[in-house]
C-alpha positions in Angstrom: -14.4 1.5 -15.7 -13.3 4.9 -14.4 -9.6 4.4 -16.0 -6.7 3.0 -14.5 -5.9 2.3 -10.4 -3.0 1.0 -9.4 -2.5 -0.5 -5.6 1.0 -0.7 -4.4 1.4 -2.9 -1.1 5.0 -2.8 0.0 7.4 -4.0 2.5 8.7 -1.2 5.2 11.7 0.3 3.7 11.4 -1.4 0.4 10.3 2.0 -0.9 7.0 1.7 -2.3 5.8 5.1 -1.2 8.3 6.7 -3.8 7.6 3.9 -6.6 4.1 5.0 -6.2 4.7 8.7 -6.7 7.1 7.9 -9.4 4.5 6.0 -10.6 1.8 8.7 -10.4 4.0 10.9 -11.9 4.8 8.8 -15.5 0.9 8.1 -15.9 0.1 11.9 -15.3 -2.4 11.1 -12.6 -2.9 11.3 -8.7 -1.1 9.8 -5.9 -3.3 9.0 -3.1 -1.1 7.8 0.4 -1.2 10.2 3.8 -4.5 11.5 2.2 -6.2 8.2 2.7 -5.4 8.6 5.8 -6.4 12.1 6.8 -9.7 11.4 4.8 -10.6 8.3 6.5 -10.0 10.6 10.1 -12.4 12.9 8.2 -15.1 10.9 8.1 -15.0 8.7 11.2 -14.2 11.8 13.1 -10.8 10.9 14.3 -7.4 12.5 14.8 -4.9 11.0 12.2 -3.1 9.9 14.9 -6.0 8.0 15.9 -6.3 6.1 12.7 -2.6 5.3 12.7 -2.5 3.9 15.8 -5.3 1.6 14.9 -4.2 0.4 12.0 -0.6 -0.6 14.0 -2.3 -2.2 17.4 -1.9 -5.8 17.3 -4.5 -8.3 16.3 -5.8 -9.4 20.0 -7.2 -13.2 20.7 -10.7 -12.5 19.8 -10.3 -10.9 16.6 -12.9 -11.7 14.1 -11.2 -11.8 11.1 -15.0 -12.3 9.1 -16.3 -8.8 10.6 -13.7 -5.9 9.7 -13.2 -2.9 12.2 -15.2 0.0 11.4 -12.2 2.3 10.8 -11.5 0.1 8.2 -15.1 0.2 6.5 -14.7 4.2 6.7 -11.0 3.8 5.4 -12.8 1.4 2.3 -15.0 4.0 1.5 -12.8 6.9 1.4 -10.4 4.6 -1.0 -13.4 3.4 -3.1 -14.4 7.0 -3.5 -10.8 8.3 -4.3 -11.5 5.0 -7.2 -14.4 6.4 -8.4 -12.9 10.0 -9.3 -10.4 8.6 -11.8 -7.4 7.1 -12.4 -5.1 7.2 -9.4 -2.2 5.4 -7.5 -3.1 4.2 -4.1 -0.9 3.1 -1.9 -0.7 0.9 1.1 -4.2 0.8 3.6 -5.2 -2.7 2.0 -6.8 -1.2 -1.2 -5.7 -3.8 -3.1 -8.6 -5.7 -1.3 -10.8 -3.2 -1.1 -11.0 -2.8 -5.2 -10.5 -6.6 -5.7 -12.0 -7.5 -8.7 -11.9 -4.6 -10.8 -11.0 -5.3 -14.2 -9.0 -1.5 -14.4 -7.2 -2.2 -11.4 -3.9 -3.4 -11.2 -2.0 -4.7 -7.9 1.6 -4.6 -7.2 3.6 -5.9 -4.2 7.2 -3.5 -3.5 10.0 -5.6 -1.9 12.9 -5.6 -0.9 16.0 -8.0 1.3 15.8 -6.6 4.7 19.0 -5.5 4.0 18.0 -2.9 1.7 15.1 -2.1 4.1 17.5 -1.6 6.8 19.5 0.6 4.7 17.0 3.1 3.3 15.4 3.1 6.6 19.0 4.6 8.7 19.5 7.1 5.6 15.8 8.5 6.2 14.8 8.3 9.5 18.9 8.3 11.1 18.0 5.5 13.1 20.8 2.9 14.3 21.0 -0.6 12.5 19.9 -2.3 15.3 16.4 0.8 15.0 16.0 0.2 11.9 15.9 -3.4 11.6 13.4 -3.5 15.0 11.3 -0.6 12.7 11.2 -2.4 9.3 10.6 -6.1 11.2 8.1 -4.2 13.1 6.0 -2.6 10.9 6.2 -5.5 8.2 4.4 -7.3 11.1 1.3 -4.5 11.9 0.7 -4.6 8.3 0.3 -7.7 8.5 -1.9 -8.3 11.2 -4.0 -5.5 10.0 -4.3 -6.8 6.7 -5.3 -10.2 7.7 -7.4 -8.8 10.6 -9.1 -6.7 8.0 -9.5 -9.4 5.6 -8.8 -12.7 6.2 -6.5 -12.9 3.3 -2.5 -13.5 4.0 -0.3 -9.6 2.8 2.2 -10.1 0.7 0.5 -13.5 -0.8 1.4 -13.6 -4.3 -1.8 -14.5 -6.1 -3.0 -10.8 -4.2 -0.8 -9.2 -7.0 -0.2 -8.9 -10.9 3.2 -7.8 -9.7 5.8 -8.5 -7.5 8.5 -5.7 -7.7 12.5 -6.1 -5.7 13.3 -2.5 -5.7 16.5 -3.8 -4.3 17.8 -5.3 -7.7 16.1 -2.6 -9.6 15.4 0.7 -7.9 12.2 3.0 -6.8 12.6 5.1 -10.7 13.1 1.6 -12.3 10.2 0.1 -10.7 7.9 2.5 -11.6 9.1 2.0 -15.4 8.8 -1.7 -15.0 5.1 -1.2 -13.8 3.8 2.0 -16.2 5.3 -1.0 -18.5 3.6 -3.5 -17.4 0.0 -1.3 -17.9 0.6 -0.2 -21.0 1.6 -3.9 -22.0 -1.7 -4.9 -20.7 -4.4 -2.6 -21.8 -3.0 0.1 -23.8 -6.0 1.8 -23.5 -6.3 2.5 -19.9 -3.0 4.6 -20.0 
């Protein structure tokens, strides 16, 4: 085992990226989010834009979930490499699945009511309420399809995570503190 790995899966607009960043500060470790995309692009010989488009493309009629996409395999290698370097927080990219079964991994799902996510998207991106709603629901649909397409599992399924946290109720700072407290209670040696 190489220390503590926390994976953060999240609904769009729920503040999962902020939770991951804040948690990494509390733990004194690195947080990887967009760095995973950049590293995957480098490994696959693609642009960052191409990797992002791959994640956003809808599943086709003939998608075979028993055979993950080659790009997903490259991204999985990047995630395993980052985890092998030591304790860290990994945001998104199906890291919960890629690192499944490891005793030093804590999988967290961050969510919030759609109204909260729409408000956050409006504030962050300057979107109208209609565009913000369409964006958060489309992004969630894309994440669910990407996850299903490459893992054969259901994104957001409670049994995939040790913790699920509603940031609409407690905010992102408190969510990060809650995860920190959970890890401290679960296995103090890992902190």
